[in-house]
C-alpha positions in Angstrom: 0.0 0.0 0.0 1.4 3.3 -1.0 1.4 6.1 1.6 0.0 9.3 0.2 -0.5 12.6 1.9 -4.3 12.8 2.0 -4.1 16.6 2.1 -2.7 16.5 -1.4 -5.5 14.5 -3.0 -8.6 16.2 -4.2 -11.2 13.6 -3.2 -13.9 15.5 -5.1 -12.2 14.8 -8.4 -11.1 11.3 -7.6 -12.6 8.3 -9.3 -11.1 6.0 -6.7 -11.4 5.8 -2.9 -8.2 6.2 -0.8 -6.6 3.0 0.4 -7.9 3.0 3.9 -11.5 3.8 2.8 -11.4 1.2 0.0 -10.2 -1.4 2.6 -13.1 -0.6 4.9 -15.6 -0.8 2.0 -14.2 -4.2 1.1 -14.7 -5.4 4.7 -18.3 -4.1 4.7 -19.0 -5.8 1.4 -17.7 -9.1 2.8 -19.9 -8.8 5.9 -23.0 -8.1 3.8 -22.1 -11.0 1.5 -24.4 -10.2 -1.4 -27.5 -9.9 0.8 -30.2 -7.2 0.4 -30.0 -4.6 3.1 -33.5 -5.7 4.2 -32.2 -9.1 5.0 -29.6 -7.8 7.5 -30.4 -8.1 11.2 -30.4 -4.9 13.3 -27.3 -6.0 15.3 -25.5 -6.8 12.1 -26.1 -3.3 10.8 -24.9 -1.7 14.0 -21.7 -3.8 13.9 -21.1 -3.0 10.2 -21.6 0.7 10.7 -19.4 0.8 13.8 -16.5 1.9 11.7 -18.2 5.3 11.2 -18.5 6.0 14.9 -16.9 9.3 16.2 -13.9 8.3 18.2 -13.4 11.5 20.1 
Protein backbone atom coordinates (compact mmCIF):
# COMPACT_ATOMS: atom_id res chain seq x y z
CA UNK A 1 0.00 0.00 0.00
CA UNK A 2 1.43 3.32 -1.05
CA UNK A 3 1.37 6.03 1.56
CA UNK A 4 -0.01 9.28 0.21
CA UNK A 5 -0.53 12.58 1.85
CA UNK A 6 -4.34 12.78 2.06
CA UNK A 7 -4.15 16.56 2.08
CA UNK A 8 -2.66 16.54 -1.43
CA UNK A 9 -5.50 14.49 -2.95
CA UNK A 10 -8.64 16.24 -4.18
CA UNK A 11 -11.22 13.59 -3.24
CA UNK A 12 -13.95 15.50 -5.07
CA UNK A 13 -12.17 14.81 -8.37
CA UNK A 14 -11.04 11.30 -7.55
CA UNK A 15 -12.63 8.33 -9.26
CA UNK A 16 -11.10 6.01 -6.70
CA UNK A 17 -11.34 5.81 -2.90
CA UNK A 18 -8.23 6.24 -0.80
CA UNK A 19 -6.63 2.99 0.35
CA UNK A 20 -7.95 3.05 3.96
CA UNK A 21 -11.50 3.80 2.78
CA UNK A 22 -11.35 1.16 0.05
CA UNK A 23 -10.21 -1.42 2.59
CA UNK A 24 -13.11 -0.59 4.92
CA UNK A 25 -15.57 -0.78 2.01
CA UNK A 26 -14.22 -4.21 1.11
CA UNK A 27 -14.71 -5.39 4.72
CA UNK A 28 -18.30 -4.11 4.71
CA UNK A 29 -18.99 -5.80 1.39
CA UNK A 30 -17.70 -9.11 2.78
CA UNK A 31 -19.90 -8.78 5.88
CA UNK A 32 -23.01 -8.08 3.78
CA UNK A 33 -22.12 -11.03 1.54
CA UNK A 34 -24.42 -10.16 -1.41
CA UNK A 35 -27.53 -9.93 0.76
CA UNK A 36 -30.16 -7.24 0.42
CA UNK A 37 -30.04 -4.60 3.11
CA UNK A 38 -33.53 -5.64 4.22
CA UNK A 39 -32.17 -9.13 4.98
CA UNK A 40 -29.64 -7.84 7.51
CA UNK A 41 -30.44 -8.06 11.20
CA UNK A 42 -30.36 -4.87 13.28
CA UNK A 43 -27.35 -6.00 15.31
CA UNK A 44 -25.46 -6.79 12.10
CA UNK A 45 -26.11 -3.30 10.76
CA UNK A 46 -24.91 -1.75 14.01
CA UNK A 47 -21.73 -3.83 13.88
CA UNK A 48 -21.09 -3.01 10.22
CA UNK A 49 -21.62 0.72 10.72
CA UNK A 50 -19.41 0.79 13.82
CA UNK A 51 -16.45 1.94 11.70
CA UNK A 52 -18.21 5.28 11.19
CA UNK A 53 -18.47 6.05 14.91
CA UNK A 54 -16.89 9.25 16.15
CA UNK A 55 -13.86 8.25 18.22
CA UNK A 56 -13.44 11.53 20.07
